[in-house]
Backbone as a printed PyTorch tensor [residue, N CA C, xyz], in Angstrom:
tensor([[[ 11.6320,   5.3290, -20.3300],
         [ 11.3290,   5.7870, -21.6660],
         [  9.9690,   5.2750, -22.1420]],

        [[  9.6730,   4.0010, -21.8560],
         [  8.4050,   3.4160, -22.2890],
         [  7.2220,   4.1580, -21.6770]],

        [[  7.3760,   4.6060, -20.4190],
         [  6.3150,   5.3570, -19.7430],
         [  5.9950,   6.6260, -20.5310]],

        [[  7.0040,   7.3490, -20.9620],
         [  6.8020,   8.6050, -21.6770],
         [  6.2510,   8.3780, -23.0860]],

        [[  6.6230,   7.2780, -23.6970],
         [  6.0490,   6.9360, -25.0000],
         [  4.5640,   6.6260, -24.8360]],

        [[  4.2060,   5.9320, -23.7560],
         [  2.7960,   5.6660, -23.4700],
         [  2.0090,   6.9570, -23.2820]],

        [[  2.5810,   7.9080, -22.5640],
         [  1.9310,   9.2090, -22.3660],
         [  1.7220,   9.9000, -23.7130]],

        [[  2.7660,   9.9190, -24.5390],
         [  2.6700,  10.5710, -25.8510],
         [  1.6160,   9.8980, -26.7250]],

        [[  1.5670,   8.5650, -26.6920],
         [  0.5750,   7.8590, -27.4990],
         [ -0.8370,   8.1440, -27.0060]],

        [[ -1.0320,   8.2060, -25.7000],
         [ -2.3580,   8.5260, -25.1650],
         [ -2.7980,   9.9030, -25.6360]],

        [[ -1.8880,  10.8660, -25.5650],
         [ -2.2230,  12.2120, -26.0430],
         [ -2.5660,  12.1930, -27.5320]],

        [[ -1.8150,  11.4200, -28.3100],
         [ -2.0820,  11.3300, -29.7450],
         [ -3.4380,  10.6840, -30.0210]],

        [[ -3.7570,   9.6070, -29.3210],
         [ -5.0380,   8.9190, -29.5280],
         [ -6.1960,   9.8320, -29.1400]],

        [[ -6.0760,  10.4930, -28.0030],
         [ -7.1760,  11.3390, -27.5540],
         [ -7.2820,  12.6040, -28.3940]],

        [[ -6.1760,  13.1370, -28.8520],
         [ -6.2190,  14.2840, -29.7610],
         [ -6.8670,  13.8790, -31.0870]],

        [[ -6.5100,  12.6990, -31.5810],
         [ -7.1500,  12.1860, -32.7880],
         [ -8.6590,  12.0610, -32.5900]],

        [[ -9.0670,  11.4910, -31.4700],
         [-10.4950,  11.3490, -31.1870],
         [-11.2030,  12.6880, -31.1440]],

        [[-10.5410,  13.6740, -30.5670],
         [-11.1070,  15.0200, -30.4480],
         [-11.1870,  15.6940, -31.8150]],

        [[-10.0920,  15.6770, -32.5710],
         [-10.0460,  16.3750, -33.8560],
         [-10.9150,  15.7070, -34.9210]],

        [[-10.9940,  14.3840, -34.8850],
         [-11.8110,  13.6670, -35.8660],
         [-13.2920,  13.7420, -35.5330]],

        [[-13.5980,  14.0600, -34.2830],
         [-14.9940,  14.0820, -33.8550],
         [-15.4870,  12.7420, -33.3430]],

        [[-14.6290,  11.7220, -33.3500],
         [-15.0450,  10.4180, -32.8550],
         [-15.4970,  10.4850, -31.4020]],

        [[-14.8860,  11.3690, -30.6260],
         [-15.2380,  11.4150, -29.2020],
         [-16.5570,  12.1460, -28.9470]],

        [[-17.2390,  12.6010, -29.9960],
         [-18.5870,  13.1410, -29.8070],
         [-19.5490,  12.0310, -29.4190]],

        [[-19.1880,  10.8190, -29.7560],
         [-19.9770,   9.6600, -29.3410],
         [-19.4350,   9.1900, -28.0000]],

        [[-20.3090,   9.0500, -27.0200],
         [-19.8950,   8.6410, -25.6730],
         [-19.1640,   7.3130, -25.6690]],

        [[-19.3580,   6.5070, -26.6870],
         [-18.7440,   5.1780, -26.7180],
         [-17.2370,   5.2310, -26.9650]],

        [[-16.7060,   6.3320, -27.4500],
         [-15.2990,   6.3800, -27.8280],
         [-14.3820,   6.0380, -26.6570]],

        [[-14.5120,   6.7390, -25.5430],
         [-13.6040,   6.5200, -24.4120],
         [-13.8710,   5.1780, -23.7380]],

        [[-15.1090,   4.7450, -23.7410],
         [-15.4140,   3.4090, -23.2120],
         [-14.7680,   2.3360, -24.0780]],

        [[-14.7910,   2.5360, -25.3880],
         [-14.1720,   1.5820, -26.3050],
         [-12.6620,   1.5400, -26.1020]],

        [[-12.0430,   2.6940, -25.9120],
         [-10.6030,   2.7290, -25.6210],
         [-10.3110,   1.9070, -24.3660]],

        [[-11.1540,   2.0490, -23.3530],
         [-10.9760,   1.3030, -22.1040],
         [-11.0850,  -0.1980, -22.3420]],

        [[-12.0540,  -0.6040, -23.1280],
         [-12.2270,  -2.0330, -23.4270],
         [-11.0010,  -2.5720, -24.1710]],

        [[-10.5110,  -1.8290, -25.1340],
         [ -9.3360,  -2.2700, -25.8900],
         [ -8.1250,  -2.4030, -24.9720]],

        [[ -7.9070,  -1.3890, -24.1320],
         [ -6.7710,  -1.4060, -23.1970],
         [ -6.8450,  -2.6430, -22.2930]],

        [[ -8.0360,  -2.9870, -21.8670],
         [ -8.2090,  -4.1020, -20.9270],
         [ -7.8970,  -5.4590, -21.5480]],

        [[ -7.8880,  -5.5500, -22.8470],
         [ -7.6880,  -6.8450, -23.5090],
         [ -6.2320,  -7.2250, -23.7590]],

        [[ -5.3160,  -6.2870, -23.6540],
         [ -3.9250,  -6.5920, -24.0320],
         [ -3.2830,  -7.6760, -23.1670]],

        [[ -3.5220,  -7.6600, -21.8710],
         [ -2.9100,  -8.6940, -21.0250],
         [ -3.4740, -10.0780, -21.3610]],

        [[ -4.7300, -10.1370, -21.8140],
         [ -5.2910, -11.4190, -22.2560],
         [ -4.5460, -11.8960, -23.4990]],

        [[ -4.2980, -10.9880, -24.4190],
         [ -3.5210, -11.3360, -25.6080],
         [ -2.1440, -11.8710, -25.2140]],

        [[ -1.4840, -11.1930, -24.2860],
         [ -0.1550, -11.6400, -23.8540],
         [ -0.2170, -12.9990, -23.1610]],

        [[ -1.3050, -13.2590, -22.4430],
         [ -1.4540, -14.5690, -21.7920],
         [ -1.5970, -15.6710, -22.8340]],

        [[ -2.3210, -15.4010, -23.8990],
         [ -2.4470, -16.3810, -24.9770],
         [ -1.0770, -16.6140, -25.6250]],

        [[ -0.3510, -15.5340, -25.8620],
         [  0.9720, -15.6560, -26.4820],
         [  1.9590, -16.3770, -25.5690]],

        [[  1.8740, -16.1270, -24.2540],
         [  2.8110, -16.7330, -23.3140],
         [  2.3870, -18.0950, -22.8160]],

        [[  1.1450, -18.4770, -23.0740],
         [  0.6700, -19.7960, -22.6890],
         [  0.4050, -19.9720, -21.2050]],

        [[  0.2460, -18.8670, -20.4700],
         [  0.0280, -18.9680, -19.0310],
         [ -0.7030, -17.7240, -18.5340]],

        [[ -1.5630, -17.9110, -17.5330],
         [ -2.2260, -16.7820, -16.8900],
         [ -3.5150, -16.3340, -17.5450]],

        [[ -4.0690, -17.1360, -18.4360],
         [ -5.2380, -16.7100, -19.2000],
         [ -6.4580, -16.4400, -18.3170]],

        [[ -6.7970, -17.3590, -17.4250],
         [ -8.0070, -17.1750, -16.6170],
         [ -7.9300, -15.9640, -15.6850]],

        [[ -6.8330, -15.7520, -14.9670],
         [ -6.7660, -14.5280, -14.1560],
         [ -6.8220, -13.2550, -15.0030]],

        [[ -6.2040, -13.2860, -16.1670],
         [ -6.2290, -12.1050, -17.0390],
         [ -7.6430, -11.8310, -17.5440]],

        [[ -8.3740, -12.8840, -17.8730],
         [ -9.7630, -12.7030, -18.3140],
         [-10.6070, -12.1370, -17.1830]],

        [[-10.3830, -12.6090, -15.9640],
         [-11.1520, -12.0980, -14.8200],
         [-10.8960, -10.6050, -14.6000]],

        [[ -9.6410, -10.2040, -14.6630],
         [ -9.3100,  -8.7840, -14.4900],
         [ -9.8600,  -7.9730, -15.6540]],

        [[ -9.7110,  -8.4870, -16.8610],
         [-10.2480,  -7.7990, -18.0310],
         [-11.7450,  -7.5760, -17.8820]],

        [[-12.4580,  -8.5800, -17.3960],
         [-13.9060,  -8.4700, -17.2410],
         [-14.2840,  -7.3330, -16.2910]],

        [[-13.4930,  -7.1250, -15.2540],
         [-13.7660,  -6.0190, -14.3270],
         [-13.6420,  -4.6630, -15.0230]],

        [[-12.6000,  -4.4960, -15.8190],
         [-12.4120,  -3.2220, -16.5160],
         [-13.4400,  -3.0310, -17.6260]],

        [[-13.8200,  -4.1020, -18.3030],
         [-14.8600,  -4.0060, -19.3220],
         [-16.1980,  -3.6410, -18.6660]],

        [[-16.4900,  -4.2450, -17.5200],
         [-17.7250,  -3.9030, -16.7970],
         [-17.7250,  -2.4330, -16.3900]],

        [[-16.5900,  -1.9240, -15.9500],
         [-16.4950,  -0.5030, -15.5960],
         [-16.7010,   0.3720, -16.8230]],

        [[-16.1670,  -0.0400, -17.9610],
         [-16.3410,   0.7290, -19.1970],
         [-17.8070,   0.7700, -19.6170]],

        [[-18.4810,  -0.3570, -19.5190],
         [-19.8990,  -0.4060, -19.8760],
         [-20.7300,   0.4210, -18.8910]],

        [[-20.4530,   0.2580, -17.6060],
         [-21.1890,   1.0330, -16.5970],
         [-20.9480,   2.5280, -16.7890]],

        [[-19.7190,   2.8970, -17.0940],
         [-19.4040,   4.2970, -17.3350],
         [-20.0940,   4.8340, -18.5730]],

        [[-20.1710,   4.0350, -19.6100],
         [-20.8840,   4.4340, -20.8280],
         [-22.3580,   4.6790, -20.5320]],

        [[-22.9370,   3.8180, -19.7290],
         [-24.3740,   3.9150, -19.4540],
         [-24.7300,   4.9610, -18.4010]],

        [[-23.7890,   5.2910, -17.5160],
         [-24.1350,   6.2060, -16.4260],
         [-23.3000,   7.4780, -16.4380]],

        [[-22.0050,   7.3460, -16.2250],
         [-21.1410,   8.5120, -16.1000],
         [-19.7520,   8.1870, -16.6310]],

        [[-19.2610,   9.0350, -17.5100],
         [-17.9200,   8.8130, -18.0480],
         [-16.8350,   8.9890, -16.9910]],

        [[-17.2120,   9.4680, -15.8100],
         [-16.2400,   9.5150, -14.7090],
         [-15.7730,   8.1020, -14.3570]],

        [[-16.6590,   7.1270, -14.4920],
         [-16.2550,   5.7340, -14.2580],
         [-15.2340,   5.2740, -15.2990]],

        [[-15.3750,   5.7420, -16.5130],
         [-14.4230,   5.3960, -17.5700],
         [-13.0650,   6.0200, -17.2610]],

        [[-13.0710,   7.2890, -16.8650],
         [-11.8070,   7.9510, -16.4960],
         [-11.1440,   7.1980, -15.3450]],

        [[-11.9450,   6.8050, -14.3600],
         [-11.4020,   6.0640, -13.2170],
         [-10.8940,   4.6880, -13.6360]],

        [[-11.6050,   4.0300, -14.5450],
         [-11.1710,   2.7080, -15.0100],
         [ -9.8370,   2.8040, -15.7580]],

        [[ -9.7040,   3.8240, -16.5970],
         [ -8.4310,   3.9940, -17.3130],
         [ -7.2850,   4.2380, -16.3280]],

        [[ -7.4880,   5.1760, -15.4130],
         [ -6.4440,   5.4600, -14.4210],
         [ -6.1960,   4.2370, -13.5330]],

        [[ -7.2610,   3.5300, -13.1850],
         [ -7.1270,   2.3230, -12.3690],
         [ -6.3530,   1.2330, -13.0780]],

        [[ -6.5350,   1.1260, -14.3840],
         [ -5.7610,   0.1520, -15.1460],
         [ -4.2870,   0.5380, -15.1440]],

        [[ -4.0180,   1.8360, -15.1640],
         [ -2.6350,   2.3020, -15.0560],
         [ -2.0130,   1.8950, -13.7340]],

        [[ -2.7800,   2.0110, -12.6570],
         [ -2.2880,   1.5720, -11.3470],
         [ -2.0680,   0.0560, -11.3360]],

        [[ -2.9800,  -0.6710, -11.9630],
         [ -2.8630,  -2.1250, -12.0610],
         [ -1.5740,  -2.5310, -12.7820]],

        [[ -1.1950,  -1.7490, -13.7930],
         [  0.0340,  -2.0500, -14.5290],
         [  1.2570,  -2.0960, -13.6140]],

        [[  1.2690,  -1.2540, -12.5930],
         [  2.4170,  -1.2010, -11.6840],
         [  2.5320,  -2.4440, -10.8010]],

        [[  1.4100,  -3.1320, -10.5510],
         [  1.4420,  -4.3080,  -9.6650],
         [  1.1260,  -5.6110, -10.3960]],

        [[  0.8840,  -5.5410, -11.6770],
         [  0.4670,  -6.7170, -12.4410],
         [  1.4030,  -7.9080, -12.2450]],

        [[  2.6910,  -7.6810, -12.3670],
         [  3.6580,  -8.7930, -12.2960],
         [  3.6540,  -9.4750, -10.9310]],

        [[  3.2830,  -8.7520,  -9.8860],
         [  3.2250,  -9.3480,  -8.5500],
         [  1.9380, -10.1490,  -8.3430]],

        [[  0.9330,  -9.9080,  -9.1660],
         [ -0.3650, -10.5510,  -8.9900],
         [ -0.6200, -11.7190,  -9.9450]],

        [[ -0.1320, -11.5980, -11.1770],
         [ -0.4460, -12.5970, -12.2030],
         [  0.8360, -12.9910, -12.9370]],

        [[  1.0490, -14.2900, -13.0560],
         [  2.1850, -14.7970, -13.8310],
         [  1.7550, -14.8470, -15.2910]],

        [[  2.4190, -14.0530, -16.1150],
         [  2.0890, -13.9840, -17.5250],
         [  3.3860, -13.7520, -18.3050]],

        [[  4.0360, -14.8520, -18.7380],
         [  5.3270, -14.7120, -19.4260],
         [  5.2360, -14.0640, -20.8020]],

        [[  4.0290, -13.8550, -21.3230],
         [  3.8790, -13.2330, -22.6280],
         [  3.9960, -11.7120, -22.6090]],

        [[  3.9830, -11.1170, -21.4070],
         [  4.0410,  -9.6580, -21.3070],
         [  5.4490,  -9.1800, -21.6460]],

        [[  5.5740,  -8.2970, -22.6480],
         [  6.9040,  -7.7500, -22.9500],
         [  7.4440,  -6.9550, -21.7640]],

        [[  8.7390,  -6.9070, -21.6210],
         [  9.3910,  -6.2470, -20.4880],
         [  8.9660,  -4.7820, -20.3710]],

        [[  8.8580,  -4.1010, -21.4900],
         [  8.5260,  -2.6750, -21.4880],
         [  7.0520,  -2.3950, -21.2600]],

        [[  6.1820,  -3.4070, -21.4020],
         [  4.7420,  -3.1740, -21.4580],
         [  4.1500,  -2.5220, -20.2090]],

        [[  4.4330,  -3.0110, -19.0120],
         [  3.7690,  -2.4010, -17.8500],
         [  4.0000,  -0.8930, -17.7350]],

        [[  5.2240,  -0.4300, -17.9740],
         [  5.4550,   1.0100, -17.8550],
         [  4.8450,   1.7640, -19.0370]],

        [[  4.9060,   1.1980, -20.2440],
         [  4.2680,   1.8250, -21.4000],
         [  2.7690,   1.9570, -21.1710]],

        [[  2.1540,   0.8570, -20.7840],
         [  0.7080,   0.8270, -20.5930],
         [  0.2890,   1.7400, -19.4400]],

        [[  1.0690,   1.7750, -18.3790],
         [  0.7600,   2.6710, -17.2550],
         [  0.7800,   4.1200, -17.7130]],

        [[  1.7800,   4.4840, -18.5030],
         [  1.8360,   5.8510, -19.0260],
         [  0.6150,   6.1730, -19.8650]],

        [[  0.2520,   5.2530, -20.7520],
         [ -0.9190,   5.4650, -21.6040],
         [ -2.1800,   5.5870, -20.7560]],

        [[ -2.3900,   4.6150, -19.8660],
         [ -3.6400,   4.5520, -19.1050],
         [ -3.8250,   5.7480, -18.1860]],

        [[ -2.7890,   6.1040, -17.4550],
         [ -2.9000,   7.2220, -16.5160],
         [ -3.1530,   8.5250, -17.2820]],

        [[ -2.4370,   8.7380, -18.3750],
         [ -2.6410,   9.9460, -19.1600],
         [ -4.0290,   9.9610, -19.7940]],

        [[ -4.4740,   8.8380, -20.3170],
         [ -5.8040,   8.7770, -20.9280],
         [ -6.8850,   9.0620, -19.8820]],

        [[ -6.7490,   8.4600, -18.7120],
         [ -7.7170,   8.7230, -17.6420],
         [ -7.7270,  10.1850, -17.2340]],

        [[ -6.5430,  10.7770, -17.1270],
         [ -6.4480,  12.1920, -16.7590],
         [ -7.0600,  13.0830, -17.8360]],

        [[ -6.8460,  12.7460, -19.0920],
         [ -7.4170,  13.5470, -20.1820],
         [ -8.9430,  13.4430, -20.2170]],

        [[ -9.4710,  12.2640, -20.0210],
         [-10.9300,  12.1150, -19.9850],
         [-11.4980,  12.9190, -18.8110]],

        [[-10.8440,  12.8490, -17.6600],
         [-11.3010,  13.6360, -16.5090],
         [-11.2460,  15.1330, -16.8260]],

        [[-10.1720,  15.5680, -17.4480],
         [-10.0400,  16.9790, -17.8100],
         [-11.1570,  17.3960, -18.7640]],

        [[-11.4620,  16.5500, -19.7460],
         [-12.5570,  16.8550, -20.6750],
         [-13.8980,  16.9370, -19.9500]],

        [[-14.0960,  16.0480, -18.9930],
         [-15.3600,  16.0610, -18.2530],
         [-15.5320,  17.3300, -17.4210]],

        [[-14.4320,  17.9310, -17.0180],
         [-14.4980,  19.1650, -16.2370],
         [-14.7610,  20.3920, -17.1020]],

        [[-14.5770,  20.2660, -18.3900],
         [-14.7920,  21.3970, -19.3000],
         [-16.2640,  21.4890, -19.6730]],

        [[-16.8700,  22.6590, -19.5250],
         [-18.3050,  22.7880, -19.8500],
         [-18.6140,  22.6180, -21.3380]],

        [[-17.6350,  22.8320, -22.2030],
         [-17.8640,  22.7260, -23.6440],
         [-17.5350,  21.3430, -24.2070]],

        [[-17.1940,  20.3990, -23.3490],
         [-16.7100,  19.0960, -23.8260],
         [-17.8250,  18.2240, -24.4060]],

        [[-19.0580,  18.4510, -24.0220],
         [-20.1790,  17.6980, -24.5560],
         [-20.1160,  16.2060, -24.2350]],

        [[-19.5930,  15.8460, -23.0840],
         [-19.4580,  14.4310, -22.7130],
         [-20.2840,  14.0640, -21.4900]],

        [[-20.9570,  15.0110, -20.8820],
         [-21.5800,  14.7820, -19.5890],
         [-22.8660,  13.9790, -19.6310]],

        [[-23.6620,  14.1370, -20.6430],
         [-24.9900,  13.5350, -20.6520],
         [-24.9170,  12.0120, -20.7250]],

        [[-25.7550,  11.3600, -19.9270],
         [-25.8450,   9.9010, -19.9700],
         [-26.7040,   9.4980, -21.1630]],

        [[-26.5540,   8.2520, -21.5900],
         [-27.3110,   7.7600, -22.7420],
         [-28.7590,   7.6270, -22.3760]]])
């Protein structure tokens, strides 16, 4: 159930970005990626364990978001989808007792759907997202 709620929320966030016009700025999807990457750090602070590994992983996704903003939003789409894949293996890689039980599947649903939507927008000629800064 959490996976499907994540998918629905991703669609809602991206639809909001589209309808409000926020996504006319290339920074919108990169910013979403940066925000998504920070949640496990928050959970590590709350759980009191796993902070340094979570910061290291977060830094990789933030770097991808920045690189994607500066060069190609395809990197942002890949980073979002990649974070979704990371959600499936997170518990095997990093001990973080602050992560809620439902979070990995919720976040995976959100991330994979968000990455797929950004990719779909990039394939549309009218999306206005292709040009680099």
